C-alpha positions in Angstrom: -18.2 7.9 6.1 -16.1 10.2 3.9 -14.2 8.9 0.9 -11.6 10.2 -1.5 -9.9 8.6 -4.5 -6.9 9.1 -6.8 -5.9 7.5 -10.1 -2.5 7.3 -11.8 -1.6 5.9 -15.2 2.0 4.7 -15.4 4.1 3.4 -18.3 5.4 -0.2 -18.1 8.9 1.0 -17.0 11.4 0.0 -14.4 11.1 3.4 -12.7 7.3 2.9 -12.3 7.5 1.5 -8.7 9.4 4.6 -7.5 7.0 6.9 -9.3 4.0 5.0 -7.7 5.6 5.2 -4.2 6.1 8.9 -4.5 2.7 9.7 -5.9 0.8 7.5 -3.4 2.5 8.7 -0.3 2.0 12.3 -1.5 -1.7 11.7 -2.0 -2.2 9.9 1.3 -0.3 12.7 3.1 -2.4 15.3 1.4 -5.5 13.5 2.6 -4.2 13.9 6.2 -2.8 10.4 6.6 0.6 11.3 7.8 1.8 8.6 10.2 5.4 7.9 8.8 5.5 4.2 9.6 2.1 3.6 8.1 3.0 5.6 5.0 6.2 3.6 4.6 4.2 0.4 4.7 1.8 1.7 2.1 4.7 2.7 -0.1 6.2 -0.8 0.2 2.8 -2.4 -0.8 2.3 -0.2 -3.8 5.9 -0.6 -4.9 5.6 -4.4 -4.7 2.4 -4.5 -6.7 3.7 -2.1 -9.3 7.0 -4.0 -9.5 5.0 -7.2 -10.2 3.0 -5.5 -12.9 6.3 -4.3 -14.5 7.9 -7.7 -14.4 4.9 -10.0 -15.1 2.1 -7.8 -16.5 1.7 -6.0 -19.8 0.4 -2.8 -21.2 -0.1 0.3 -19.2 -0.2 0.2 -15.4 -3.1 1.8 -13.6 -2.8 2.7 -9.8 -5.9 3.6 -7.8 -6.0 4.7 -4.2 -9.3 4.8 -2.3 -9.7 6.0 1.3 -12.8 5.5 3.4 -12.2 7.1 6.8 -9.2 5.1 8.1 -9.4 2.3 5.5 -7.3 2.6 2.4 -7.3 0.3 -0.6 -4.6 0.5 -3.3 -5.0 -1.3 -6.5 -2.7 -1.9 -9.5 -4.1 -3.0 -12.9 -2.2 -4.2 -15.9 -2.9 -5.9 -19.2 -2.0 -9.5 -18.2 -4.7 -11.9 -17.1 -2.2 -14.1 -15.3 -3.2 -14.2 -11.7 -0.2 -13.7 -9.3 0.4 -16.4 -6.7 2.8 -16.3 -3.8 5.8 -18.6 -4.4 8.8 -19.7 -2.5 11.6 -17.2 -2.6 14.6 -17.9 -4.9 17.4 -16.0 -6.4 15.0 -14.2 -8.8 12.3 -13.1 -6.4 9.3 -14.6 -4.6 9.1 -12.3 -1.6 6.8 -9.6 -3.0 3.4 -11.1 -2.3 4.6 -12.4 1.0 5.5 -8.8 2.0 2.1 -7.6 0.7 0.4 -10.2 2.8 2.2 -9.1 5.9 1.4 -5.4 5.5 -2.3 -5.7 4.5 -5.6 -7.0 5.8 -6.0 -8.9 2.6 -5.2 -8.8 -1.1 -7.1 -10.2 -4.0 -7.3 -10.2 -7.8 -10.2 -9.0 -10.1 -10.6 -9.2 -13.8 -10.0 -5.7 -15.3 -10.4 -4.7 -19.0 -8.9 -7.9 -20.4 -6.2 -8.0 -17.7 -6.3 -8.0 -14.0 -6.4 -5.6 -11.0 -4.7 -6.6 -7.7 -6.3 -4.9 -4.8 -4.7 -4.6 -1.4 -6.6 -3.4 1.7 -4.0 -1.7 4.0 -4.1 -2.0 7.7 -6.2 0.9 9.2 -4.3 4.2 9.3 -3.6 5.7 12.7 -5.6 8.7 13.6 -9.1 9.6 12.6 -8.9 9.1 8.8 -10.0 11.4 6.1 -12.9 13.8 5.8 -14.8 14.8 2.7 -12.4 17.7 2.1 -9.6 15.1 2.1 -7.9 16.2 5.3 -7.7 14.2 8.6 -10.2 15.0 11.4 -8.7 16.0 14.7 -10.4 15.9 18.0 -10.6 19.2 20.0 -8.1 19.3 22.8 
């Protein structure tokens, strides 16, 4: 199975979720994963994870994207060791991890360099996935 990876370092800044959305969708599109609805879902997931890192994390934010065929994993690391937990929505938030849960196969938390990394396995991308060159395979017509 072919695999490709990308890595982004982002500052702890309110604009970081937007930067992450733009970078991740550009990378996934460059790898040949171009289904618009699926890319929109991927953008929402990374935006929610980075938004949580900005609000509740610390230090620099690190975003990694890994694609193995049709399977894509996004991860967001920050300097806080506090493990995120879904909570009931209120006037200040509470929907982010529920949204991530609805758009992924699963998400989980790992220790990462004194902080944490939240990994989210996206639903399989439509199409044939990526090849070693980072482009999607197409079947002959």
